[in-house]
N, C-alpha and C positions, 0 to 999 in steps of 0.2 A: 469174271470182270472185276468183282470186288477185290479179289486177291491181287490181280494184276495192277490195278490203280493204286492200291495201298503199297504194293511192292515197289513200283516205280517212284512214288512219292517218297517212300522211305530211303530208297537208294540215292535219289537226288539230295535228300537232306543229309545223308551220311557224307557225301562228297563236299557239300557246302560247310558242314560242321568241321571236317578236316581242314578246309580252307580257312575257316575262322580260327581254329587252333594254331595253324601255321602263322597267321597274322598276329595273334596274341603272343606266340613264342618270339616272333621277330621284335615285337614291341617291348617285351620284357628283356630281351637280349640287349636292345639298344639302351634301355634304362639302366642295365647293370654295367654295360661297357661303353657308355657315352664318352666320346672323345672330342666331338665337335658340335657346333651349332646346327650343322646339316642333319645330324642324327636326332637332335632335339626337335627339329622341324618335322621329322617323319614319325617320331615316337607316338605322339598323341593320336594322329589319324589311324595308325596301325592298331592301337589298343581299342579305340572306339569301334572301328569297322570290324575287327576280329571278334570283339565281345558281342556286338550286335548280331553278326552273322551266326556265331555259335549258338546264341540264345534262341534266335528264330528257328534255326535248324533243329535244335533239341526239342522245341515245342512241336514242330512238324513231325519229327521222328516218333515222338511219343504218340501223337495223334494217329499216325498212319500205321505203326507197328502194333499198337495196342487197340487200334480201331475205336479210339475215344473221340467222338465228334467235338466235344468241348474244346479239346486242344487243337483239333483241326480247324475249328472256326476261328480260334485266336490266331493260328498260323496264317490262315487265309486273309484275315483282316490286316495283319502285319505285312503280308506279301502285297496286298492291294495298295497299302500306303507306300510301300517300297517302290512299286511300279510307278505310282504317281510322282514320287520323289525323283526317280531316275529320269522320267520324262521331263520334269521341271529342270533338272540339271542339264539335260541335253539341249533344251531350248536356251537356257542361260549361257552355256558354253558357246553355242553357235553365235549368240548375239554379241558376246564380248570379244570373240576372236574373228569377227567378220571384217574388221578393219586392220590396216597395217600390212606393209610389204617392203622388203628391202629393195634398194636401187643399185643396179650394177654400176660400178665406178669405171669410167672409160679407161681403157688400157690395162685393166686388172682382171683377175679371175674371180674376184669376190664381190660381195654386196656390202653396202653400209646402210645403217638404219637410223631413222629419226624418231625421237620419242613422241613427238606430236602426231605421228601417223597412227598411233594405237588408241584404242578406246579409252575414254575417261576413267572407266571402272578399273581397267588394268593399271593405268598410270597412278590412280589414287590409292589403290589397295596393294600394289606390289612394287611400285617404284618411288615410294616416298617414306619418310620418317623411319620409325624403328623397324618396320618390315624390310625396307631396303637395306638398312644397316645389317640386319640378320642375314639377308640373302648375300650381300657383298662379303660378309665374313665367311659365309659358307663357301662361296666360290674361291676365296683366297685359301681357306683351309683345304679345299679339294684340289688346290693347285691347278686351276682351270687353264692357266697359260703355260704350264710346264712343258707340255708336248710341243707347243709352238716355239718356245725358247730353245728347245733342243735341236731345232731344224737348222742345219748348216747351209743356209741359203744366202746368195748375194741379192742385191736389190732387184735385179731383173727376174730372178727365180721367185723371189718372195711375192712380187706383184702379180705373178701368174697363179699363185696358190689359191685353192678353193677353201677359204676359211669358213668355220662355223660362225653363226651369228655372235656367239659370246667371244670367240677369238677375234673377230673383226671389230666388235664394239669395245671390248675390255682390255685386250692385250696389245693394242697398238693405238696411236692417235688417229683421228680422222684424216684421210688422205688430203682433204682440202686445206689442212693446216700447213702443208708444205714442209714438214719437218724432215730432216735428213736421215736416211736409213743407215744404221750402223750394224744392227742385227734385228731379228724378228721382234724383240721386245726392248730394244734400246735405240732411241731416236734423239738426234741433236737438234736444238733450236737454232736456226740460221742467225747470223749476226744481225740481220735486219728484222728479226722477230718472225712470228707466225704469219702466214700469207693472208689470213683473215682474222678479224676480231671475234673469234668464237671462244666461249669460256672453256670448251673442251681442250682447246689448244694449250691453254695455260694450266689446266688441271692435270694434264698428262705428267707423269713422273717416271723416271727411269728406275726408281726404287721398285724392285720386283714384287714387293708386297703392296704396292699402291697402283702402279701402271695407270690404267684409265678406269679403275673400278669406281671412281667417283664421277665419271663423265656421264653426260646425258646419252652419249652413244652406247655406253655400256648398259644402261637401263633399257635402251631401245633394243639392243642385241639380246638381252635377257628376255624381254617381252616377245621378241620374234621366236626365240627358242620355246617359250611357254606356249605361244600360239601353235607352233608345230606339234608339240607334245599333246596339247589339248585337242587338236584336230584328230589325233590318234585316239584320244580318250573318247571322242564322239563315236567313233566306229565301234570301240569296245563297249561303250555304254548302250548303243543300239542293239548290239548282239546280246548284251546282258538283259535288256528289256524283252527281247524275243524269248530268251530262255526263261525269264521270270514269268512271262505270260503263259508259257507252256507248262511250267511247274504249277502255276496257279490254277490252270484249267484242269490238270490231272488231279490236283488236290480237291477241286470242286467235285470231280467225278467220284473220288474216294469218299468224300463226306456224304454225297447223295447215295452212293451204293451201300455205305455203312448203315445209313438210315433205313434203306429198303431191306437190307439183310436182317436188321433187328425187328422190323415189322413182320417179315416172313417167319422169323424164328418164333415170334409171339404166336402166330397163327398155327404153325406146323410143328412147334415143339422141338426145334433144334437150335444149337448155339453156334 
């Protein structure tokens, strides 16, 4: 039982150490080959997560393979804190993504999004100031609207398309503006002006590097995309919590068994 629990703990730590090294490698690669603000956005989290995962795994590996309980206790303490942190993140993500949903536009196949429908935290931390400037630059650098611009559709075909939240919010003006369709990313303002006095209607630009990236609808579309991705993160995080609890439990068994083995070796004279 002693060897099994230590072997399983060691094997799990080898896998997580490899994952940490891969994350570190990706972070260093982005640091050496950074070409856009998108990569800057990813670099620091990759380095922090990779470094932490590798360090914790290394401590657990030493404790399990060398059967040194001092390292195992450090590993178990860090794992316990990690589990608490993941539970906290799960609760937080659920709370901030519980609000907001797109509304189907009559006569179209896509939804449009309003910024006010999303939680205050998402609005304040992702859709304002320098953070939004960085996100907007990232989407422009990533050519978020390029795929839509290449679609050879007429107006009737376009309005039946199933657009992503970012394509709907950032690559075209809101439908309520009443702008005239020329192509998927080029719209003309009627001689009488926009149909409604909405700031997004006047913010829209046919400049392919501007489009509606400064619009409230674009911010809302981005938050809708974030909400969808973070909902997936919730599922992954819950699975990670279950795995972490399993590793923690096996690690506890290994520490207890190591202690018992040392006590028996003291009594019976074997190592």
